[in-house]
C-alpha positions as CSV (number, residue, x, y, z in Angstrom):
1,M,56.7,-2.8,20.9
2,S,59.0,-1.7,17.6
3,F,58.7,2.1,16.7
4,A,57.2,1.1,13.3
5,L,54.3,-1.1,14.9
6,L,53.9,2.2,16.8
7,V,53.7,4.4,14.1
8,A,51.3,2.1,11.8
9,L,48.9,2.0,15.1
10,A,48.8,5.7,15.2
11,F,48.1,6.1,11.8
12,A,45.7,3.4,11.1
13,P,42.5,4.5,9.7
14,E,39.9,4.4,13.1
15,A,37.3,1.6,12.9
16,P,33.7,2.4,11.9
17,A,31.3,2.6,14.6
18,T,27.7,1.7,13.3
19,R,24.1,1.7,15.1
20,T,20.9,0.4,14.2
21,M,17.9,2.0,15.0
22,T,14.2,0.8,14.5
23,L,11.6,3.2,13.8
24,T,7.9,3.0,14.4
25,P,5.4,4.4,11.7
26,H,2.0,5.7,12.2
27,A,-1.0,6.9,10.4
28,G,1.0,10.2,9.0
29,F,-0.3,14.0,8.9
30,A,-3.3,15.1,7.3
31,E,-1.6,18.4,6.5
32,N,1.5,17.2,4.7
33,P,1.9,18.8,1.2
34,L,-0.1,18.5,-1.9
35,K,-2.7,15.8,-0.4
36,G,-5.8,15.5,2.1
37,L,-9.2,17.2,2.4
38,M,-9.3,20.7,1.8
39,P,-11.7,23.9,2.2
40,Y,-12.5,26.8,-0.1
41,R,-10.2,29.7,0.1
42,G,-9.8,31.5,3.7
43,D,-8.7,31.0,6.9
44,R,-10.4,28.1,8.7
45,G,-8.8,28.7,12.5
46,P,-7.3,26.4,14.5
47,D,-9.6,24.2,15.4
48,A,-10.2,23.4,11.6
49,V,-8.8,19.6,9.9
50,P,-5.3,19.9,9.4
51,H,-4.9,20.6,5.4
52,S,-1.9,21.8,2.8
53,L,-4.4,22.7,0.1
54,E,-7.3,25.6,-0.6
55,F,-9.8,25.7,-3.5
56,Q,-10.7,28.7,-5.5
57,Y,-12.6,29.4,-8.7
58,V,-11.5,32.6,-10.4
59,G,-13.5,33.8,-13.6
60,L,-11.5,34.3,-16.8
61,A,-12.9,38.0,-16.5
62,E,-10.3,38.5,-13.5
63,L,-7.7,37.4,-15.7
64,T,-7.8,39.3,-19.1
65,T,-9.6,42.5,-19.8
66,G,-8.4,42.3,-23.5
67,P,-6.2,40.7,-26.5
68,G,-3.1,40.2,-24.3
69,A,-3.9,42.3,-21.6
70,F,-3.8,40.0,-18.6
71,T,-4.5,41.3,-15.1
72,F,-3.1,38.7,-12.8
73,D,-1.4,41.1,-10.3
74,A,-4.9,42.4,-9.5
75,G,-7.0,38.9,-10.4
76,L,-5.0,36.0,-8.8
77,E,-1.7,37.4,-7.1
78,P,-3.2,38.4,-4.2
79,I,-5.1,34.9,-3.9
80,L,-2.0,33.2,-4.0
81,Q,-0.5,35.2,-1.5
82,D,-3.0,35.0,0.8
83,V,-3.2,31.2,0.6
84,A,0.6,30.8,1.0
85,S,0.3,33.2,3.9
86,R,-1.3,30.3,5.6
87,G,1.5,27.8,4.5
88,R,-0.7,26.3,2.0
89,R,-1.2,25.4,-2.0
90,L,-3.9,26.8,-4.2
91,V,-6.0,24.6,-6.3
92,L,-7.3,26.5,-9.1
93,R,-9.7,26.3,-11.6
94,V,-10.8,29.1,-14.2
95,Y,-14.1,29.5,-15.3
96,L,-16.3,31.1,-17.9
97,D,-20.2,29.8,-17.3
98,Y,-21.1,29.8,-13.4
99,P,-24.3,29.1,-13.2
100,N,-26.0,32.5,-11.8
101,E,-25.6,35.8,-13.9
102,S,-23.6,37.7,-11.4
103,K,-20.9,34.8,-11.3
104,S,-20.2,35.1,-15.1
105,G,-16.4,34.9,-16.2
106,V,-16.8,35.8,-19.5
107,S,-14.5,38.8,-20.2
108,Q,-16.6,42.4,-20.7
109,Y,-14.5,43.1,-23.8
110,L,-16.0,39.5,-25.4
111,R,-19.4,40.5,-24.5
112,D,-18.8,44.0,-26.1
113,A,-17.3,42.4,-29.3
114,G,-20.7,40.6,-29.7
115,L,-19.8,37.3,-28.4
116,K,-23.1,35.3,-28.4
117,M,-24.6,34.4,-25.2
118,R,-27.5,31.5,-24.5
119,R,-29.4,31.5,-21.5
120,Y,-30.4,28.7,-20.0
121,S,-32.6,28.2,-16.9
122,E,-31.1,24.6,-14.8
123,H,-28.9,24.9,-11.7
124,G,-30.2,28.7,-10.8
125,G,-29.6,29.9,-14.9
126,G,-27.3,31.8,-16.7
127,R,-26.0,32.5,-20.0
128,S,-23.5,29.7,-21.8
129,P,-21.0,31.3,-24.2
130,D,-20.5,30.2,-27.6
131,Y,-17.3,28.0,-27.2
132,E,-16.9,28.1,-31.5
133,D,-16.0,31.8,-31.6
134,E,-12.4,32.3,-32.3
135,R,-12.6,35.6,-30.0
136,L,-13.2,33.3,-27.3
137,I,-11.0,30.4,-28.0
138,A,-8.0,32.8,-28.5
139,A,-8.5,34.6,-24.9
140,M,-8.5,31.2,-23.6
141,E,-5.4,30.0,-25.4
142,T,-3.2,33.3,-24.9
143,T,-4.3,33.3,-21.1
144,V,-3.5,29.7,-20.6
145,A,-0.1,30.6,-22.1
146,A,0.6,34.0,-20.0
147,L,-0.6,31.8,-17.1
148,G,2.0,29.1,-17.8
149,E,4.8,31.4,-18.6
150,R,4.1,33.4,-15.0
151,Y,3.2,30.7,-13.0
152,D,4.5,26.8,-13.7
153,G,6.5,25.6,-11.0
154,D,5.5,28.3,-8.7
155,P,5.3,26.6,-5.4
156,R,2.4,28.4,-4.2
157,L,-0.2,26.7,-6.9
158,G,-0.5,23.0,-6.1
159,F,-2.8,21.6,-9.1
160,L,-4.6,23.3,-12.2
161,Q,-7.8,22.3,-12.9
162,V,-8.5,22.5,-17.0
163,G,-11.7,23.7,-16.4
164,L,-12.8,26.7,-18.7
165,L,-16.0,25.2,-20.7
166,G,-19.3,24.3,-19.3
167,Y,-20.9,25.3,-16.4
168,W,-18.9,25.8,-13.4
169,G,-15.9,24.9,-16.1
170,E,-16.8,21.6,-15.2
171,W,-16.8,20.0,-18.9
172,H,-20.6,19.6,-19.2
173,T,-23.9,21.7,-19.9
174,Y,-26.3,19.2,-19.0
175,P,-28.7,19.0,-19.9
176,N,-28.1,21.2,-22.8
177,G,-25.8,19.4,-24.6
178,E,-25.9,21.7,-27.4
179,Q,-24.4,24.4,-25.7
180,F,-20.9,22.9,-25.0
181,A,-17.7,23.4,-27.1
182,S,-16.7,20.9,-30.1
183,E,-14.2,18.5,-29.9
184,D,-11.9,20.6,-31.7
185,V,-12.3,23.3,-29.5
186,Q,-11.7,20.8,-26.4
187,R,-8.5,19.6,-27.9
188,R,-7.3,23.3,-28.5
189,V,-7.9,24.1,-24.7
190,L,-5.7,20.8,-23.6
191,A,-3.1,21.7,-25.9
192,S,-2.8,24.9,-24.6
193,Y,-2.4,23.3,-21.0
194,E,-0.2,20.6,-22.0
195,K,2.4,23.6,-23.7
196,A,2.3,26.0,-21.0
197,F,2.5,23.7,-18.0
198,K,5.6,21.2,-17.7
199,T,5.9,21.2,-14.2
200,T,2.4,22.2,-12.0
201,P,0.0,19.5,-12.2
202,V,-3.1,20.0,-14.2
203,V,-6.3,18.0,-14.2
204,A,-9.1,17.3,-16.4
205,R,-12.5,16.6,-14.8
206,Y,-13.6,13.3,-16.9
207,P,-11.2,10.5,-18.1
208,E,-12.4,9.9,-21.7
209,E,-10.1,8.8,-24.8
210,L,-9.7,12.7,-25.8
211,T,-8.5,13.9,-22.2
212,R,-6.5,10.9,-21.8
213,R,-4.1,11.9,-25.0
214,Y,-3.0,14.7,-23.1
215,P,-0.3,14.7,-19.8
216,V,-3.6,15.6,-17.1
217,G,-4.7,13.5,-14.4
218,F,-8.7,13.4,-13.2
219,H,-10.6,15.1,-10.9
220,D,-14.0,13.5,-9.6
221,D,-16.3,15.8,-8.7
222,S,-18.9,13.4,-7.2
223,F,-16.6,11.5,-5.3
224,A,-17.9,8.8,-2.7
225,Y,-21.2,9.4,-4.5
226,S,-20.8,8.2,-8.4
227,T,-17.1,6.8,-7.7
228,L,-17.5,3.2,-7.8
229,R,-19.5,1.0,-9.8
230,T,-22.7,-0.8,-8.0
231,G,-24.2,-2.5,-10.8
232,G,-27.1,-0.3,-11.3
233,N,-28.3,2.2,-14.0
234,G,-25.9,4.9,-12.9
235,D,-22.8,2.4,-13.7
236,A,-21.9,4.4,-17.0
237,W,-21.4,7.5,-15.5
238,A,-19.0,6.1,-12.6
239,F,-15.6,7.7,-12.3
240,L,-14.1,4.5,-12.6
241,T,-16.1,3.4,-15.3
242,K,-14.8,6.6,-17.1
243,L,-11.0,5.8,-16.2
244,E,-11.7,1.7,-17.7
245,Q,-13.3,3.0,-20.7
246,A,-10.6,5.5,-21.5
247,G,-7.6,3.2,-20.7
248,A,-6.7,5.2,-17.9
249,K,-6.8,2.8,-14.8
250,D,-3.2,3.3,-13.9
251,V,-3.1,7.1,-15.0
252,W,-2.5,7.5,-11.1
253,K,1.0,6.2,-11.0
254,T,2.3,9.5,-13.1
255,R,-0.4,11.6,-12.6
256,S,-2.5,13.2,-10.2
257,I,-6.3,12.0,-8.9
258,G,-8.3,14.5,-7.2
259,G,-11.8,16.2,-7.0
260,E,-14.6,17.2,-4.9
261,V,-16.5,15.1,-2.5
262,R,-20.5,15.0,-3.7
263,P,-21.9,18.0,-1.4
264,E,-24.9,16.0,-0.7
265,V,-22.9,13.6,1.5
266,Q,-19.8,15.4,3.0
267,R,-20.7,15.9,6.5
268,A,-22.4,12.2,6.3
269,L,-19.5,10.7,5.5
270,F,-17.6,11.4,8.4
271,D,-20.7,11.9,11.0
272,P,-21.9,8.5,12.5
273,D,-25.4,10.3,13.3
274,K,-26.2,11.0,10.1
275,T,-27.2,8.9,6.7
276,A,-27.0,10.3,3.2
277,K,-28.6,8.5,0.8
278,G,-26.2,7.1,-2.2
279,A,-23.0,7.9,0.0
280,Q,-20.4,5.2,-1.2
281,D,-17.8,3.8,1.4
282,F,-14.9,6.5,1.3
283,A,-12.5,3.9,2.1
284,E,-13.2,2.4,-1.0
285,C,-13.5,5.2,-3.4
286,V,-9.7,6.3,-2.0
287,R,-8.3,2.7,-2.4
288,Q,-9.8,2.2,-6.0
289,T,-9.0,5.8,-7.2
290,H,-5.7,6.3,-5.5
291,A,-6.9,9.8,-5.1
292,S,-4.7,12.2,-3.1
293,W,-6.7,15.0,-2.8
294,L,-10.5,16.2,-2.4
295,L,-12.5,19.4,-1.7
296,C,-14.9,18.5,1.5
297,S,-15.8,21.8,2.2
298,A,-18.3,21.2,4.7
299,I,-16.2,19.6,7.2
300,F,-14.5,22.6,7.5
301,K,-17.5,24.5,9.1
302,K,-17.3,26.0,12.6
303,D,-20.4,23.9,13.7
304,V,-18.7,20.3,13.1
305,P,-18.2,18.5,16.3
306,P,-14.7,16.8,17.6
307,D,-15.8,13.3,16.8
308,V,-16.5,14.1,13.1
309,R,-13.1,16.4,12.9
310,A,-11.6,13.4,14.0
311,A,-13.0,11.0,11.5
312,A,-12.4,13.7,8.5
313,E,-8.7,13.8,9.5
314,A,-8.6,10.0,9.7
315,G,-10.1,10.2,6.0
316,A,-7.6,13.2,5.3
317,K,-4.5,11.2,6.4
318,S,-5.6,8.3,3.8
319,L,-5.5,9.9,1.0
320,G,-2.0,9.8,-1.4
321,Y,1.3,9.4,-0.2
322,R,2.2,8.3,3.3
323,F,6.1,7.7,3.7
324,A,6.9,5.5,6.8
325,A,10.2,4.5,7.9
326,T,11.0,1.3,9.3
327,E,15.1,1.1,10.2
328,A,18.0,3.3,9.6
329,E,21.7,2.3,9.8
330,I,23.9,4.9,10.9
331,E,27.6,4.3,10.3
332,R,30.6,6.9,11.3
333,T,33.9,6.8,9.8
334,G,36.3,9.5,10.7
335,R,34.8,12.8,10.1
336,D,31.7,11.0,7.8
337,V,28.4,9.8,9.1
338,T,26.4,7.7,6.6
339,V,23.0,7.2,6.9
340,R,20.7,4.3,5.4
341,L,17.0,4.3,5.5
342,T,14.5,1.9,4.4
343,F,11.5,3.6,4.1
344,A,8.5,2.6,2.3
345,N,5.0,4.3,0.7
346,R,2.4,3.3,2.6
347,G,-0.2,5.4,1.3
348,V,-2.6,5.1,-1.7
349,A,-0.4,7.2,-4.6
350,P,2.8,8.5,-5.1
351,F,3.6,12.0,-4.4
352,L,4.8,13.4,-8.0
353,H,7.7,15.8,-7.4
354,N,11.4,14.8,-6.8
355,W,11.9,17.1,-3.9
356,P,15.4,16.7,-2.4
357,V,16.2,15.5,0.9
358,R,18.4,16.6,3.3
359,V,20.3,14.5,6.1
360,G,22.6,15.6,8.8
361,L,22.7,17.0,12.2
362,Y,20.2,19.1,13.9
363,E,19.5,20.7,17.3
364,P,16.5,20.4,19.0
365,D,15.1,23.5,17.8
366,G,15.1,22.2,14.3
367,T,18.5,24.4,13.4
368,E,20.6,22.6,11.0
369,V,24.0,22.1,12.2
370,A,25.6,20.2,9.3
371,A,23.8,18.5,6.1
372,S,24.1,16.9,2.7
373,E,21.4,17.0,0.3
374,A,20.7,13.9,-1.4
375,D,18.5,12.8,-4.5
376,W,16.3,9.8,-3.3
377,H,14.1,9.9,-6.2
378,I,10.8,10.0,-3.9
379,N,8.3,10.8,-6.5
380,T,9.1,7.0,-7.9
381,L,7.8,5.3,-5.0
382,L,4.5,3.3,-5.6
383,P,2.3,2.6,-2.9
384,D,3.8,-0.8,-0.9
385,Q,7.1,-0.2,-2.4
386,T,10.3,-0.5,0.1
387,V,13.4,1.0,-0.9
388,V,16.6,1.4,1.0
389,R,18.5,4.8,0.4
390,S,21.6,6.3,1.6
391,A,23.4,9.7,2.3
392,T,26.8,10.9,3.5
393,F,27.7,14.0,5.8
394,P,30.6,15.7,7.5
395,V,30.5,16.4,11.3
396,P,31.3,19.5,12.0
397,V,32.3,20.8,15.8
398,G,28.6,20.9,16.9
399,G,26.6,21.3,20.1
400,P,26.5,18.4,22.2
401,A,22.4,18.5,21.8
402,A,22.4,18.2,18.3
403,T,20.8,14.7,16.6
404,I,21.1,12.8,13.5
405,G,18.0,13.7,11.5
406,V,16.0,13.4,7.7
407,T,13.7,15.8,6.3
408,I,12.7,17.4,3.0
409,P,12.0,20.6,2.9
410,D,8.9,22.1,0.9
411,P,10.0,24.6,-1.7
412,L,7.3,26.7,-0.6
413,P,8.9,28.8,2.2
414,T,6.0,29.2,4.4
415,A,5.2,25.9,4.9
416,P,6.2,22.8,7.0
417,P,8.4,20.1,6.0
418,L,7.2,16.8,3.9
419,R,7.2,14.8,7.0
420,F,7.8,11.1,7.5
421,A,4.8,9.1,8.9
422,N,6.6,8.0,12.0
423,E,7.1,8.6,15.9
424,Q,9.8,9.7,15.7
425,T,9.2,12.7,13.7
426,D,9.1,16.0,15.4
427,A,7.3,18.8,15.3
428,H,9.9,20.7,13.1
429,G,9.0,18.1,10.5
430,I,12.5,16.1,11.2
431,L,12.7,12.4,11.3
432,R,15.2,12.4,14.6
433,L,17.8,9.3,14.2
434,G,19.3,9.8,17.8
435,P,22.7,10.7,18.5
436,L,26.0,10.1,16.5
437,P,27.5,6.9,17.0
């Protein structure tokens, strides 16, 4: 063999080593971020249905004590810290009128200034503020602006409901329609949220021609009760009817859909031994609305038996997105490894945030040995869409136990990663793809 040939062979590029792996999808994780069933704020213990969200009402009075005087450090920050300490996010609704006088959210300075409060006896009774009063409107607008300046994009805040107007901040004063805010006031409230929140998803109670003009999703607070059209007299109030009439049937593709399972049917939906009058099929409601998250406090009670808990957990998994991988191709060329992952969204809705993906080598305890960050545009993946995404990372001198993995870290430091719905996803939230080729 000639010397020239020996030199050529010595410096010839290393042939790529390639390995293909078939991955096994499963039903997913109920506690994946920004989806699932949730309770009111509080520690539910280790036996509760896994969840990533907690809900809280906060009165405007807890957030402002005068024009330009905001009390977020006392009225909101401890709530956010508490929820985040459990690795979860807050779903927040700020309200003014909570039926039951002791829960009024109207700031005392507005009362002292002469804000009119109109009595009503329904729903336990209360006092509805005069929403046309410019002092109240200014309080709402400036508080929303200050909230956005401080908390827009805060990873501890999952979803923000528009709230503020109507009983419970639910945008109605039924049966006292004359007490509700005018369209002008409604527009000003919606516009304040549009201006203040560009990152944190905002959702409004009712899909209507007015609300549809703003960048908001919607929350159905009579979910699985007044969601589907049934051919009866109540169809005009059905959530799906309102979506269609507002021209918002496809809003779920870019905005969040959530809500609350109607309290009267929450337990019965998941309990085969109970019957709830008027309850609608949960799976069908999820399928047609593309809902991602729902308040369902009854299934977080301590007396919920294991079979009901299991059914509720399955229901939680059915909400929102579900990323499942089917195949991985790993190619090693010298010191570089390229991973091509085929995966799909097997859920009912997109994931609305474009979180970066990390692809690399990971020790069994989840320690990252080497990785690269990739933008896989996971927020663009609609249900039943399949994509192939790739990333390349350099191979360092690592421990022999390190394996290739894919993970989507959660920006909330106390929360686990967003996990692929696969048997190969480990307890650290890493989709394990085996050793280097």
